[in-house]
Chimera marker file (.cmm) of the C-alpha trace (Angstrom):
<marker_set name="trace">
<marker id="1" x="14.312" y="-34.507" z="-15.986" r="1" g="1" b="0" radius="0.5"/>
<marker id="2" x="16.312" y="-35.422" z="-13.062" r="1" g="1" b="0" radius="0.5"/>
<marker id="3" x="14.731" y="-32.580" z="-10.864" r="1" g="1" b="0" radius="0.5"/>
<marker id="4" x="13.077" y="-33.766" z="-7.847" r="1" g="1" b="0" radius="0.5"/>
<marker id="5" x="10.326" y="-31.685" z="-6.056" r="1" g="1" b="0" radius="0.5"/>
<marker id="6" x="11.328" y="-29.022" z="-3.208" r="1" g="1" b="0" radius="0.5"/>
<marker id="7" x="9.812" y="-30.188" z="-0.356" r="1" g="1" b="0" radius="0.5"/>
<marker id="8" x="8.229" y="-28.122" z="1.678" r="1" g="1" b="0" radius="0.5"/>
<marker id="9" x="9.088" y="-27.132" z="5.298" r="1" g="1" b="0" radius="0.5"/>
<marker id="10" x="6.482" y="-27.135" z="8.113" r="1" g="1" b="0" radius="0.5"/>
<marker id="11" x="5.051" y="-23.469" z="8.874" r="1" g="1" b="0" radius="0.5"/>
<marker id="12" x="5.777" y="-24.239" z="12.305" r="1" g="1" b="0" radius="0.5"/>
<marker id="13" x="9.614" y="-23.695" z="11.568" r="1" g="1" b="0" radius="0.5"/>
<marker id="14" x="8.524" y="-21.029" z="9.317" r="1" g="1" b="0" radius="0.5"/>
<marker id="15" x="6.870" y="-19.519" z="12.109" r="1" g="1" b="0" radius="0.5"/>
<marker id="16" x="9.671" y="-20.040" z="14.663" r="1" g="1" b="0" radius="0.5"/>
<marker id="17" x="12.328" y="-18.572" z="12.234" r="1" g="1" b="0" radius="0.5"/>
<marker id="18" x="10.344" y="-15.513" z="11.462" r="1" g="1" b="0" radius="0.5"/>
<marker id="19" x="10.214" y="-15.022" z="15.526" r="1" g="1" b="0" radius="0.5"/>
<marker id="20" x="13.887" y="-15.212" z="15.928" r="1" g="1" b="0" radius="0.5"/>
<marker id="21" x="14.351" y="-12.893" z="12.892" r="1" g="1" b="0" radius="0.5"/>
<marker id="22" x="12.302" y="-10.277" z="14.875" r="1" g="1" b="0" radius="0.5"/>
<marker id="23" x="14.258" y="-10.773" z="17.666" r="1" g="1" b="0" radius="0.5"/>
<marker id="24" x="17.251" y="-9.926" z="15.812" r="1" g="1" b="0" radius="0.5"/>
<marker id="25" x="15.768" y="-6.355" z="14.900" r="1" g="1" b="0" radius="0.5"/>
<marker id="26" x="17.592" y="-3.327" z="16.979" r="1" g="1" b="0" radius="0.5"/>
<marker id="27" x="14.855" y="-0.715" z="16.665" r="1" g="1" b="0" radius="0.5"/>
<marker id="28" x="15.678" y="2.622" z="17.047" r="1" g="1" b="0" radius="0.5"/>
<marker id="29" x="15.636" y="4.810" z="20.415" r="1" g="1" b="0" radius="0.5"/>
<marker id="30" x="12.928" y="8.106" z="20.413" r="1" g="1" b="0" radius="0.5"/>
<marker id="31" x="15.877" y="10.476" z="19.627" r="1" g="1" b="0" radius="0.5"/>
<marker id="32" x="17.527" y="9.146" z="16.505" r="1" g="1" b="0" radius="0.5"/>
<marker id="33" x="13.841" y="8.352" z="15.452" r="1" g="1" b="0" radius="0.5"/>
<marker id="34" x="13.121" y="12.013" z="15.659" r="1" g="1" b="0" radius="0.5"/>
<marker id="35" x="16.709" y="13.128" z="13.463" r="1" g="1" b="0" radius="0.5"/>
<marker id="36" x="16.116" y="10.839" z="10.749" r="1" g="1" b="0" radius="0.5"/>
<marker id="37" x="12.242" y="11.726" z="10.468" r="1" g="1" b="0" radius="0.5"/>
<marker id="38" x="13.293" y="15.223" z="10.664" r="1" g="1" b="0" radius="0.5"/>
<marker id="39" x="15.809" y="14.468" z="7.927" r="1" g="1" b="0" radius="0.5"/>
<marker id="40" x="13.681" y="12.535" z="5.760" r="1" g="1" b="0" radius="0.5"/>
<marker id="41" x="11.271" y="15.437" z="5.703" r="1" g="1" b="0" radius="0.5"/>
<marker id="42" x="13.685" y="18.050" z="4.990" r="1" g="1" b="0" radius="0.5"/>
<marker id="43" x="15.025" y="16.243" z="2.006" r="1" g="1" b="0" radius="0.5"/>
<marker id="44" x="12.110" y="15.464" z="0.784" r="1" g="1" b="0" radius="0.5"/>
<marker id="45" x="10.964" y="18.969" z="0.660" r="1" g="1" b="0" radius="0.5"/>
<marker id="46" x="14.352" y="20.352" z="-0.677" r="1" g="1" b="0" radius="0.5"/>
<marker id="47" x="14.102" y="18.176" z="-3.606" r="1" g="1" b="0" radius="0.5"/>
<marker id="48" x="10.532" y="19.434" z="-3.923" r="1" g="1" b="0" radius="0.5"/>
<marker id="49" x="11.521" y="22.709" z="-4.033" r="1" g="1" b="0" radius="0.5"/>
<marker id="50" x="14.321" y="21.787" z="-6.569" r="1" g="1" b="0" radius="0.5"/>
<marker id="51" x="11.912" y="20.057" z="-8.775" r="1" g="1" b="0" radius="0.5"/>
<marker id="52" x="9.514" y="22.419" z="-8.719" r="1" g="1" b="0" radius="0.5"/>
<marker id="53" x="11.742" y="25.130" z="-9.555" r="1" g="1" b="0" radius="0.5"/>
<marker id="54" x="13.214" y="23.022" z="-12.554" r="1" g="1" b="0" radius="0.5"/>
<marker id="55" x="9.788" y="22.762" z="-13.491" r="1" g="1" b="0" radius="0.5"/>
<marker id="56" x="9.133" y="26.203" z="-13.653" r="1" g="1" b="0" radius="0.5"/>
<marker id="57" x="11.878" y="26.902" z="-15.856" r="1" g="1" b="0" radius="0.5"/>
<marker id="58" x="11.265" y="24.729" z="-18.615" r="1" g="1" b="0" radius="0.5"/>
<marker id="59" x="8.126" y="25.368" z="-18.599" r="1" g="1" b="0" radius="0.5"/>
<marker id="60" x="9.484" y="28.944" z="-19.339" r="1" g="1" b="0" radius="0.5"/>
<marker id="61" x="11.575" y="27.965" z="-22.026" r="1" g="1" b="0" radius="0.5"/>
<marker id="62" x="9.275" y="25.808" z="-23.786" r="1" g="1" b="0" radius="0.5"/>
<marker id="63" x="6.531" y="28.777" z="-23.594" r="1" g="1" b="0" radius="0.5"/>
<marker id="64" x="9.180" y="30.873" z="-25.192" r="1" g="1" b="0" radius="0.5"/>
<marker id="65" x="10.088" y="28.174" z="-28.003" r="1" g="1" b="0" radius="0.5"/>
<marker id="66" x="6.468" y="27.753" z="-28.652" r="1" g="1" b="0" radius="0.5"/>
<marker id="67" x="5.505" y="31.548" z="-29.026" r="1" g="1" b="0" radius="0.5"/>
<marker id="68" x="8.626" y="32.270" z="-31.335" r="1" g="1" b="0" radius="0.5"/>
<link id1="1" id2="2" r="1" g="1" b="0" radius="0.2"/>
<link id1="2" id2="3" r="1" g="1" b="0" radius="0.2"/>
<link id1="3" id2="4" r="1" g="1" b="0" radius="0.2"/>
<link id1="4" id2="5" r="1" g="1" b="0" radius="0.2"/>
<link id1="5" id2="6" r="1" g="1" b="0" radius="0.2"/>
<link id1="6" id2="7" r="1" g="1" b="0" radius="0.2"/>
<link id1="7" id2="8" r="1" g="1" b="0" radius="0.2"/>
<link id1="8" id2="9" r="1" g="1" b="0" radius="0.2"/>
<link id1="9" id2="10" r="1" g="1" b="0" radius="0.2"/>
<link id1="10" id2="11" r="1" g="1" b="0" radius="0.2"/>
<link id1="11" id2="12" r="1" g="1" b="0" radius="0.2"/>
<link id1="12" id2="13" r="1" g="1" b="0" radius="0.2"/>
<link id1="13" id2="14" r="1" g="1" b="0" radius="0.2"/>
<link id1="14" id2="15" r="1" g="1" b="0" radius="0.2"/>
<link id1="15" id2="16" r="1" g="1" b="0" radius="0.2"/>
<link id1="16" id2="17" r="1" g="1" b="0" radius="0.2"/>
<link id1="17" id2="18" r="1" g="1" b="0" radius="0.2"/>
<link id1="18" id2="19" r="1" g="1" b="0" radius="0.2"/>
<link id1="19" id2="20" r="1" g="1" b="0" radius="0.2"/>
<link id1="20" id2="21" r="1" g="1" b="0" radius="0.2"/>
<link id1="21" id2="22" r="1" g="1" b="0" radius="0.2"/>
<link id1="22" id2="23" r="1" g="1" b="0" radius="0.2"/>
<link id1="23" id2="24" r="1" g="1" b="0" radius="0.2"/>
<link id1="24" id2="25" r="1" g="1" b="0" radius="0.2"/>
<link id1="25" id2="26" r="1" g="1" b="0" radius="0.2"/>
<link id1="26" id2="27" r="1" g="1" b="0" radius="0.2"/>
<link id1="27" id2="28" r="1" g="1" b="0" radius="0.2"/>
<link id1="28" id2="29" r="1" g="1" b="0" radius="0.2"/>
<link id1="29" id2="30" r="1" g="1" b="0" radius="0.2"/>
<link id1="30" id2="31" r="1" g="1" b="0" radius="0.2"/>
<link id1="31" id2="32" r="1" g="1" b="0" radius="0.2"/>
<link id1="32" id2="33" r="1" g="1" b="0" radius="0.2"/>
<link id1="33" id2="34" r="1" g="1" b="0" radius="0.2"/>
<link id1="34" id2="35" r="1" g="1" b="0" radius="0.2"/>
<link id1="35" id2="36" r="1" g="1" b="0" radius="0.2"/>
<link id1="36" id2="37" r="1" g="1" b="0" radius="0.2"/>
<link id1="37" id2="38" r="1" g="1" b="0" radius="0.2"/>
<link id1="38" id2="39" r="1" g="1" b="0" radius="0.2"/>
<link id1="39" id2="40" r="1" g="1" b="0" radius="0.2"/>
<link id1="40" id2="41" r="1" g="1" b="0" radius="0.2"/>
<link id1="41" id2="42" r="1" g="1" b="0" radius="0.2"/>
<link id1="42" id2="43" r="1" g="1" b="0" radius="0.2"/>
<link id1="43" id2="44" r="1" g="1" b="0" radius="0.2"/>
<link id1="44" id2="45" r="1" g="1" b="0" radius="0.2"/>
<link id1="45" id2="46" r="1" g="1" b="0" radius="0.2"/>
<link id1="46" id2="47" r="1" g="1" b="0" radius="0.2"/>
<link id1="47" id2="48" r="1" g="1" b="0" radius="0.2"/>
<link id1="48" id2="49" r="1" g="1" b="0" radius="0.2"/>
<link id1="49" id2="50" r="1" g="1" b="0" radius="0.2"/>
<link id1="50" id2="51" r="1" g="1" b="0" radius="0.2"/>
<link id1="51" id2="52" r="1" g="1" b="0" radius="0.2"/>
<link id1="52" id2="53" r="1" g="1" b="0" radius="0.2"/>
<link id1="53" id2="54" r="1" g="1" b="0" radius="0.2"/>
<link id1="54" id2="55" r="1" g="1" b="0" radius="0.2"/>
<link id1="55" id2="56" r="1" g="1" b="0" radius="0.2"/>
<link id1="56" id2="57" r="1" g="1" b="0" radius="0.2"/>
<link id1="57" id2="58" r="1" g="1" b="0" radius="0.2"/>
<link id1="58" id2="59" r="1" g="1" b="0" radius="0.2"/>
<link id1="59" id2="60" r="1" g="1" b="0" radius="0.2"/>
<link id1="60" id2="61" r="1" g="1" b="0" radius="0.2"/>
<link id1="61" id2="62" r="1" g="1" b="0" radius="0.2"/>
<link id1="62" id2="63" r="1" g="1" b="0" radius="0.2"/>
<link id1="63" id2="64" r="1" g="1" b="0" radius="0.2"/>
<link id1="64" id2="65" r="1" g="1" b="0" radius="0.2"/>
<link id1="65" id2="66" r="1" g="1" b="0" radius="0.2"/>
<link id1="66" id2="67" r="1" g="1" b="0" radius="0.2"/>
<link id1="67" id2="68" r="1" g="1" b="0" radius="0.2"/>
</marker_set>
């Protein structure tokens, strides 16, 4: 009704804005990146083991109930 069509910004301003935003990124140093990677892998392995143990327990419980 009373709405106007949105004007598209030129691609050059979008690319310039993208370049500006990339310039604001603070990249982690190698030591920090290594620590964070190790933490992510360790937590993933631990959670995987917890899920595997819970799955085995539930499977054992369901097997007992089915064989009654």
